[in-house]
N, C-alpha and C positions, 0 to 999 in steps of 0.2 A: 368588529375590528378597531376601531378607533381609538376602543380603550387599550388595545396590545399595543398600539402605536404608540400611545400616551404615555403607557407603564415604560416602554422601554427607550423612549426620547430621555424621560424625566434619570430614569437608571444607567444610560450606556459606558459613562465614565465609570461607574461602579464596577458593571461588567467587564469592562476592560481589564481596569486595575485587578479584576479576580486572576483573569487569565494571563495576565503580567505575572504575576505571582507562580502559579503554577508551573509557569516557564521558566522559571528560576531556576527550579528542580532539576539536578542532572540526571534523569533517569533512562540513563542507558542500560539496556535491559542483556544487549552483548557483552558488558565487562565486568569481571566479578568485583571490581573494586567500587562499584557502584550497586552494590548490594542494599545498604542502609539509605541510599536516594532514593530507591526503587520504592521501598519500605515506606520512607517520608511523603513519598509521591501520590503513594494508595492512600494513607492518611488523609493528605490534604484533599483528594477526590472524594473521598467519604464525607470529608467535612462540606465541602460546597453543596454536595447534593443533598446532606441534610438541611444545610442553611437555605437552600434553593425550595425545599418545600417537601423534600421526600420523607415520607413515613417512617421508613429504615431505611438503612444502610450499612453495609458488614462489609471487614475483609474477609478472603477466604484463602488460607494460606495454599499453596500447591507444592509441587515439589520443585517449582522454580520460584519466579515472581509472584505476587499476590495478584488475585483478582479481586475488584470490586463489583459489589451489587447493589442497586439500589431498588425503590420502588413506589409510588405515589398510588395507591388502587382506590379510587372513587365509586364505582359501583362495580361488584363481579360480573354482572350482567351486561357490562361495557363493553369493547373490543380493546384489547390488549395490545400496547405496541413495544415491542422490544429494543431498544435503542444498544448498538455494538458499537465500542471506541477503543482507543489503547492509548494508556498514559506512557507506555514507553517511546523511545525514539532512537534513532541511528547516532551511530557516532558522529563527533562532531568534525572530526578531520575531512581535511588538514586544516588546522587552526590557522595558519598564518593568509589566508586565504581568506577568512572573515573579517569583515570592516568595525564590526565591531563582537562583544562575549556572544559564543552561543547561546551564554546561559543568562546572559545579561540584556534583556530584550531593550530593544530601543524601538521608537517610530519616528521611520524617516519618510518622507513625501506619501503620508497616509499610510505605510504599509509596515507592519509588525515585523523587525527581522529577531530571530531566534529559531533555535533549531526545537523543533516541534509546534513553531506556530500554526502552522496547515496541516504537519502531518503529526499527531492527528488530536494534539491538544485542543487548539484555534476552533476545530471541525467539531468535535466531541462538545465542547465546553458549550456551543450556540444549542445544542439540546437542554442542555440543564438551565441554560436561561430562558429558553422559551417555556419550558415547563413552569419555572418560575412565574415567568409573564400568566402564564393562561391559570395558574392557582392563585396568584394577586389579583386577577378581574374575573375572577370567579367565572372560569370560561374553559375550563379545560373536560372534553369531551369524552376521553379514553380512559384507560389506568395506561400508565409508565410503567417499565421497569428500564434498568441500565443493566448491560453488563460491559465492566469497562476492566480491559486486560492489561499486564505488561510485560508480554512475550510475542506481542504480532512481528516487531522486527526480528525476531529470531525465530521465525517461522509456527508460532503458538507450541509449544511441543507438548504441554500441559494442560490444553484448552480442551482438546476432544474428552478426556477422563471427566475434566470438572462439569462439563454439559451432558455426557453422558451418565453421573451421577447426580446432576439435579435438575431432571427433565421438569418436575412440577414448580421447581422456581420459576424456572425460565418459561412455563408454558406463558404462549402469547398468538395471535392472530396474523403478526406480521415481525419482521425485523427491517428494523432501520439505520442504515449504516450510512457517515457521510466521513469518508474518506475517500474522495474519488473528486476528481475537476470537471469543471464547464468549459465549454469551447470559450465562451467571455461573458462578460455580464449584458453584453449589446445579444450576444447571441445566445439565450440560457440552453442548459441541456441537461440530459439525465444518460447517465451510463447504464445500458441494458446488461451490460457484461464485463466479467475481469476474466483476464487468461492465468491459466492453472503456472504452478511454478515446479522446475525440477532443479534442485541443487548440489553440484557435486566438487568433489577437491580431488585431485591429480596429484600424485609425488611420483617424479621420475628419478630411478638414481641408477648411475653410470659406474664408475671406480668406486672403490669404498674409502677413499678419502679425497679432499680436493688435492689436486694434481698443480705441476709448474706446466702453465701451456704452452712455454716453447719446449721444452722437453717431450711432454706427452701428447702437445696437440696434432692433430693431424694420423694419429695412431689410436686413438681411444672416443668412442661416440662422447660427444658433449650435451649432457641431457636439456640445458638450452635449448639447443639447437633441435634436438629431438621431441621435446615437448611442444618446442615452435612451430616444426613441419607437422604435426600431430593435429595442431588445434587449427592450423592454415588449411588441413586438408577436412574441414568440417563443412565448408564453402566451396561449390565449383563458380566456373567462370560468372555466371548468371546471379551469383549469390544464394543460391539453393541449397537447404543442408543436404551433404551427401552421406550420413549416416543410413546407413541401410534400415528401412522399416519405419524409418521417424516420422514421416507422413500418411502413413498407414490409415491412420484411424481419424483423420483430420475431415471435419464437417465442411463441406464447401460453402462460403457463403453463396446465396441467392442471389440472382441479378438484384431484386425489390430492394434486397437491403443495401447492397453495393449501391444502388442508386441513389437512396434515402443519405448514405453516406456521402456522398459525391454534394449533397446538397449542401453540408456544411462548410460553412467560409474558410477556408484555407489559403492563407499568402506565404507562397512559399519562399518568396524574396526576404520577407520580413520574419520567417521561420530560419532560414539559414543566417541571418543577421544577429539574430538573439542568442544564437549558440556559436557564431564567430564560426561557421564554417562556409568553405567557396562551393563545397558540392556537396548533394545528398547520396547515399549508398544504400542498398538493399535488394531484397529479392523481387528479379525483373521480372515484369508485367504486372506489378501490381502499383498503387500510388500511398504516399506517405501514412495517410490518414488510416489505409488499408492493411500497411506491415507491421503498422504500432496497434491495431486493433482486431483483426480477423487471422492474420496467420501467426505462426510460430513461428521463433528466433532460438537462435543461442549467440550467447554473448560471454566474452570473456570479463569476468569481472578481477581479476588481479591474475599478477605471475611476478614470480621471484623466483632468485636462486643465484650463485655467486658472488661477488663485491659490488656491494653498491654503496659502501662508503666513499669518505671523500678522497680524493687523487687517484692512483691508478695502483693497480693489482693483477697481475699477470696471472690469471688463474683458470684453469679447467675444473667448473665443480662436481663436487661427487652429486647435486641433487638438484633437481629444480620443480619447481611448483605451480599451480594454477589453481583459481578458482573460475569455477563455469557454471554459467546458469543457462537453463532452457523457460520460454514464455509458450504457455500449451495454450490450445484454444478446444471449444467443445467436441468431446469427445475423446480429447487423449486422456491419456491415464499418466498421472506424475509417477507412479510404480512402473510402469510399461516404459517411459521413457529414458528415467531414472538409470535402470537395467538395459536399454540400448547405448545408452551413455557410458556407462563404465564399461561394456564391452568393448566398444568400440575404441577406446584408449588404452584398454587391457589388449585387444586384437593386433593394433597397427603399429605396436611399438616392436623395433627391430632387435634382434635377438641380443644388440651389447647393451641393454639396458633393461631394469624389471620396474614397472609399474603398478605402484599401489594407488587404487582409485575407491572412494567411499563416498557415499549418499551424508548430503548436510539435513535437507530438508526438503519438504514441496509440500504441494497443493494442487486441487482440482480448480480447472476452468467452472465459471457461473455464469448462467443466463437468467434473466429477468424476464417471464412472459410480459409481452408488453399490453397483450387484453387480461393480464390480472386487475384486480379491484383497487391491489394497492399500488399497482405501476399508473392506473388513471387518476388516483388521489395525489398522488406526487405529483403528474404533470398538472395535472388541475389545478394546484399549490403553486406550484411555479409561476402558473400563467395568471393566476389571481395576484401575484406579488410582482411578476415583472413586466404584465402587460402582452406578454405573448405566448406561445406556446411553447415548451422545450423542446430540442431536436434530439431524438435516439443516438447514443452515439454507442460505440464500444470501448472502456478502459482497456489499456495497454499492460497497465498494473497488476498484481496477483492479491486478494487477500483471503491467504488460502483458508480461513476459516468457515466460509460461503457453504460451498458444498458439505461440509460437518454441521452447520447449523439445518439444512434441510434435512441432512438423514435424520439426525437425532431427533431434531422436533415439529419436523414434519410442516415446516411454513417455510412462505417466501420470503423473500432479501428484495428491499427497494434501496437503490443509493438515490441517496440526494447529496451529493458532493458542491461545494464551493467554493475550493480550491479554483488554480489556474495550473496549468501544465507547467507554465515558468516559476514557479512559487518555487522554485529550487530544491525541491522534494530531495533527500538524503545528499545534498551539496552543501557547501560552503554559503553563507548568506540567503538562507530559507526562511521565507516573508511570507506572510500572510495579509491582501490588503484588509484594511480595516472597513471599507465601504462592503466586502464580501462577509467577513463574519456577523456585521448586525444586521446585512440581508437574508443570510440563513436566518436569524434570531428572529427575524420577522417572518420570512418564509414557512419554518416548521409546525407554528400553531396552526394554519392553515391543513396542512397533510392532514392534523389529527381531527382538524374539523370535517374535512370531505371524507376520511377514511372511517369515521364515526357516522355520518349519514350514509353512505354506500351499504354500511354493516348493518345499519337499521333496521 
């Protein structure tokens, strides 16, 4: 162990500078103008993997953005760990809220500020440097494979095809993912599940053109008003979702799991202060941690229509739009929920408007069994590094490819995230604590050590 630490200590500045180089590439998968940046980022990831000791690294072109694959095979008899991550990032908007450029990484008060710092460049890069550490100290006890994709932030539309046609290439004993968070460095935790996702867009059309709101107001249905009413109708007074059949397949968490969740430290006042809200909001009968982990939700991600420019324009708009997503829990199917959402918005619309509703993307919920060898190896690794056992928690976010990986490759996934919920993922001023970055690099070799021992 000491040699790992020595090696990491000697090379920590270089590790950081390499990450900062990756963060400078604006690899925004959602925007076509960044297509070249995506390719450049894939090339950079490939080079870093080779420099860090991979036997081979290749770029595979998909119908969208490329996938980077790499491997270090020490002995075919040893267990193989497949590391999944993504090099694409969310759009950085609104730009004016960033204290420094989203693609000009800076370090302030021990934190790296940049888009992708935590989600997911900083986190997958911990694995690259952990591999280098083990290779350079002659202590790599497993084979390592990497699949680093470029479309996670847009729902991984081309990954299923890639995985399905490269099953032999991706053959492994476990998938290790660092794209999740811990409660805190004082209270290490492991996500034992992520929620599924169903994402739709709704377009409501009223009159065949924008109208004068004085001449026609009160006589013609306003699409923004109608859309707002339809959205407001998704929840009742207890913030329970009203869409017929929405909860039909939900597996209710048992008392044992709810009790375990309640042991996780949670300071409601600090939570509210961090978010700048006076009150929390959510489904009646559940705690905040339960609402973001074991319960499904519906959220409005964007709404627009009519005149939104400077000054006033008295207009009754022809159209209104909304982007809406649901987070799903075990046993819910994204296909089923998407159908229910699309059906709801079409059915509740009054005759004065027409509704077009379509799916963007979806993904299934995923749970890691805590009695699996891989989970036990991860828990033991965190205990070895942090000096205390991790608390199992359920993450609120979604990683759509998890269920796909298990179905196609027949292996379990373990989440070993080192981010924090307060890292502003998908928001301005995304950050990643330097301490967490280095702690990840320190902890990951323990996972390989214990996983190899348990599979001996």
